[in-house]
C-alpha positions as CSV (number, residue, x, y, z in Angstrom):
1,M,125.6,88.5,103.0
2,S,126.7,85.2,104.7
3,A,125.8,81.8,103.4
4,A,123.8,81.1,106.6
5,L,121.8,84.2,106.1
6,Q,121.1,83.3,102.5
7,D,119.9,79.9,103.6
8,V,117.5,81.4,106.1
9,L,116.2,83.9,103.5
10,K,115.4,80.9,101.2
11,L,113.1,79.6,104.0
12,T,111.5,82.9,104.9
13,G,111.5,84.7,101.6
14,A,113.9,87.3,100.1
15,D,111.7,90.2,101.2
16,T,112.0,89.3,104.9
17,P,113.6,92.3,106.8
18,V,117.0,91.7,108.3
19,H,118.2,93.7,111.3
20,P,121.5,93.5,113.2
21,A,121.2,92.6,116.8
22,S,122.4,96.1,117.8
23,A,119.2,97.5,116.2
24,V,116.9,95.5,118.4
25,K,117.2,97.7,121.4
26,A,117.5,100.9,119.5
27,S,114.8,100.3,117.0
28,W,112.4,97.9,118.7
29,P,109.2,99.7,117.6
30,A,110.3,99.6,113.9
31,I,111.2,95.9,114.2
32,V,107.8,95.1,115.6
33,R,106.2,97.0,112.7
34,D,108.3,95.0,110.3
35,V,107.1,91.8,112.0
36,A,103.5,92.9,111.7
37,R,104.0,93.9,108.0
38,H,106.1,91.0,106.8
39,G,105.3,88.2,109.2
40,E,108.9,87.7,110.4
41,V,112.1,89.5,110.9
42,I,115.6,88.0,110.9
43,V,118.0,89.3,113.5
44,T,121.7,88.9,112.8
45,H,124.8,89.0,114.8
46,H,128.0,89.7,112.8
47,N,126.0,89.1,109.6
48,R,124.9,85.6,110.7
49,P,121.3,84.9,111.6
50,E,120.7,84.6,115.3
51,V,116.9,84.5,115.6
52,V,113.8,84.9,113.6
53,L,111.1,87.0,115.2
54,V,107.5,86.1,114.4
55,D,104.2,87.5,115.7
56,V,102.2,85.6,118.3
57,A,99.6,84.2,115.9
58,A,102.3,82.8,113.6
59,Y,104.1,81.3,116.5
60,A,100.9,79.6,117.8
61,D,100.2,78.3,114.4
62,L,103.8,76.8,114.1
63,V,103.4,75.1,117.5
64,R,100.0,73.7,116.6
65,R,101.3,72.3,113.3
66,A,104.4,70.9,115.0
67,E,102.3,69.1,117.6
68,A,99.8,67.8,115.0
69,N,102.7,66.3,113.0
70,D,104.8,65.1,115.9
71,P,106.4,61.8,114.9
72,L,106.9,60.8,118.5
73,K,103.2,61.1,119.2
74,M,102.5,58.9,116.2
75,L,105.1,56.3,117.3
76,A,103.8,56.3,120.9
77,A,100.2,55.8,119.6
78,E,101.4,52.8,117.5
79,F,103.3,51.4,120.4
80,D,100.3,51.7,122.7
81,R,98.1,50.1,120.1
82,R,100.5,47.1,119.8
83,L,101.0,46.9,123.6
84,A,97.2,46.9,124.2
85,V,97.2,43.4,122.6
86,L,99.0,42.1,125.6
87,D,96.2,43.4,128.0
88,G,93.8,40.9,126.6
89,V,92.9,37.6,128.2
90,D,95.4,35.7,126.1
91,G,98.1,38.4,126.2
92,N,100.5,36.3,128.2
93,A,100.2,33.3,125.9
94,R,100.6,35.6,122.8
95,L,103.7,37.2,124.3
96,R,105.3,33.8,125.1
97,A,104.5,32.5,121.6
98,A,106.0,35.6,119.9
99,A,109.1,35.4,122.1
100,A,109.6,31.7,121.4
101,A,109.2,32.2,117.7
102,G,111.7,35.0,117.7
103,L,114.3,33.2,119.8
104,G,114.7,30.1,117.6
105,A,117.0,27.6,119.3
106,Q,117.8,29.7,122.3
107,P,115.0,28.3,124.6
108,A,116.7,24.9,124.4
109,A,120.0,26.5,125.5
110,R,118.4,28.2,128.4
111,A,116.7,25.0,129.5
112,A,120.2,23.4,129.5
113,G,121.4,26.1,131.9
114,G,122.7,28.7,129.5
115,T,121.5,32.2,130.2
116,R,123.6,34.4,127.9
117,R,123.4,34.8,124.2
118,A,126.4,33.7,122.1
119,G,128.9,36.6,122.1
120,A,127.6,38.2,125.3
121,A,130.3,36.6,127.3
122,A,132.9,38.0,125.0
123,R,132.0,41.6,125.8
């Protein structure tokens, strides 16, 4: 048994059926029964896991859970919340104040005609 297959079996459980890819076409009904009985089946190619077959309900559950815990959705919501502050009446002033506080001495350099940050010209 390959190390990759052992790693997948750690995730799915040691009792998960394993079938070679060549058996998929020849034994499809038996593989479907194994999926119904065990929840998933590992299909290998040259003793390396290629795919894990799951039933439709398990797949739908995986998709729902992945979408509910999507870190990009959470980051986008936080970004939108922070960006909404700028939509207020004083948003422009708040943005300018935040930018000025973060730039330190650079506004003076820009007022004197400098438009690039130190080191930008060296690139």
